[in-house]
C-alpha positions, 0 to 999 in steps of 0.5 A: 967826442963826436963832431956834433958835440964838438964845442967849436962846431956847436959854437959855429952853428949857433953863430949861424943860427943867430945870423939867420934869425937877425935877418928874419929867417930860419935855419933851412928856410931863409926867404921862404916867407918872402913872396918876392923870392917864391918864384923862378929866377927867369920870371924876375926879369920878366917885367921889362919883357912885355909890350910897351903900355901893357895894362893887364895880363890875365892867365889860367890854370888847368889840367891839359890831359893826363892819366886820369880823365876826370880831376878833382880840384883841390888846395888853392886855399892852402896857398892863398892863406899861406902865402898870398893873404894880407901884407906880404910885401915890406921894405925888409923883404924888398932889401932881402930880395935885392941882395939875393938877386944882385948876387944871383944874377951879378952885380950891375945887371939890374934885373930885379924889379925894386920899383915895382915892389916898392910901388906895391908897398907904397900904393897897396900897402904890401897887399898883392893886386891880383884877382883870383877866380876859381872853381869851388874846391872839391869840384870834379870835372873832365881834364882840359877845363879851366880850374882858376884864373888870375889877373892884376887889378892895377895896370902898373902890376901887369908883371905880377900875374905870371910872377906868381905862376911858380907858387900857384902851379904848385896846386897841381900837387893836392889836385893830382893826389885828390884826383888819384885817390879818387880813381883808386876809390872808383876801383875799390868802390866798383869791386865792393858793389860787385863782391861785398859791402859798398858802405865801407869804402871810405876806410879801405885806403889808408894814407901811410905816406908821411915818411916817404914824401919830401917834406912835412909840407908836402905830407900835410898837403898831399895828406889832406887831399887824399882825405877829400876821398877817404877817412883813413890816415896816419899822417898827422900833418894832414889833419893839421892843414884840414883843421887850420885852412879848411876849418875841419874838426877832425878829418881823418882817423886811425887805429892803434897798430904795431910795427916791426920793432914792437914785434921783433923786440920780443925776438922770434921765440917771443912772437906769440907773446908779442901778438898776445900783448897786442891783444891785451893792450887793445881789448876792444875795437880794431887794432892792426898787427904786422905779422910778417917779420918771420913767416906771415903764413905761420903766424896767420895759421899757427899763432893767430889761427891756433895759439890765440885764436880763442882770444881773437874770436872772444875779443870785442873788436876786429884784428887786422893782420898786415903782411909787409912783403913778397908779391902782394896779390899772391901773398894776400890770396894765400893769406886769405885762404890760411885765415879762412881755414883757421877762422872760418868764412862765410859766403855772402849774397853776392857769391863771394867768401867773407872771413869771420868778422873778427879778422881782416887783412890790410895790404900796405906794402907796394900799393899804388893804383895799378897794384890795387887793381891787380890784387882785387882782380886776383882775390876776386877771381878766386871767390874772396870778397873785397870786404876782406881786405884794406889797403895802405899807401905811402909813396904811391899815394903821396909821392909817385906823382908829378905835374905831368901826371895830369899835365898841369899848366898855367898860361896867359890867355889875354892881355890888355895893351894900350886899352885894347883886349889882345887874345894871347895863346901858344900853339906849338907845331911840334906838340898840338897837345900844348895849344893854350886857350885864348881870351877871357875864360868861363867854366859852365856846367849844363843843368841837363846832363851835368857836362862841363864846358870852358868857354873861350875866345870871345864865348865867355859868359861871366854871368853863369860862370861857376868860378867865383872870385876867391882872392882880390887885392890881398883879401880872401873873399871865399873861405872854403869849408871841409864839409863842403869840399867833401860833399862836392868830391863825394863819390857815389855808386850812381856815378860808376854806372 
């Protein structure tokens, strides 16, 4: 009998689950719905560290620089709806936090701000007294511009603004994924403009990232961010986020496709039968088939290109052949050459070769922004149009990113102390790049040339500020819709000129 089936083990697990349920938690997720626990440990102690008579702390979020000069702001509403809206402070949550922090910091340390949280419960009904102003989601603008600001609306809760930093700075993730996908779209669109048909760009980068991320939540958030730029995904969690948070009908699309197990289960001697079964099961439309379980070039030239050639050409749809190993630029070019010889090709008006429309390829192994650039340059330089290839990306799309990719930061720029506005900033002698903004902040776009500017240090203008109040005192005031986000973040050929 395995340990998992041992009666004593099962009984112990059931007892543990009951303890968690009685405490209002879930196995593996205790405390994740308690806003008082969604912060860094050291922030719990900050309420006594501000100057006496502090009344307001005003802070902002920005990309201070990073890999890409243009960023796409996306994802704030996910955090507002999941964690901040409504009644989020209860007596039970306060008690849970008090017990945990007492153990965490040690008995008698008196770090936990019980008085502050009970004030929010009693005076605000458990709703958070903060105001958040933000750019419309989907806005694309140069880095070093503010994307949202936050301040407390009750002088007694000055400590709350930066207590919430830990949670809201996680907007770096959807923002960075959307930005990274947009930059990849620029590469692909530019190549299509030069070698093929730009109208197909929205299906040229498919999200393969569900299994490669750290959690289901990451998959949903990052996958939705990718869909601000493209329409192809296999990350179902992304569809749910786009639907539940942004009211999308269906934000992304996919096609039937094989994996190695559905091919190798036929064994190598039955490889041709496995491929023929794919054609029989999906007689119309797009279908993708991984074809490198043994020898991708034999599969392309001999099986697809000879044994099953007539079935492919008679089919009402397109077969997408997927390599999954080897050096991508080398493999993709050779695969195009083999398929071109087997199925034929035409030369388009731009002078590039395009396979018979019944056949295309998708490269889904080792793909990130750098590899896409290498592959496109390699196949284009050998006369093949980008029309012939699509890409699938997993870790390179949703996981090979961090907060420093775009140097995202949340900093206090102004405090009101004893009724006086005090500009607040940092300016490290050892790193000028970390100098922060000061004073109230507003973001502006020129009607003349579309350029962006963040005004600070007394030069702000709230009348023409592009940021809007999206959240105040527990209520969401702007409900972003998916179609609006897509329109704002749309990439056109003119933008590449």
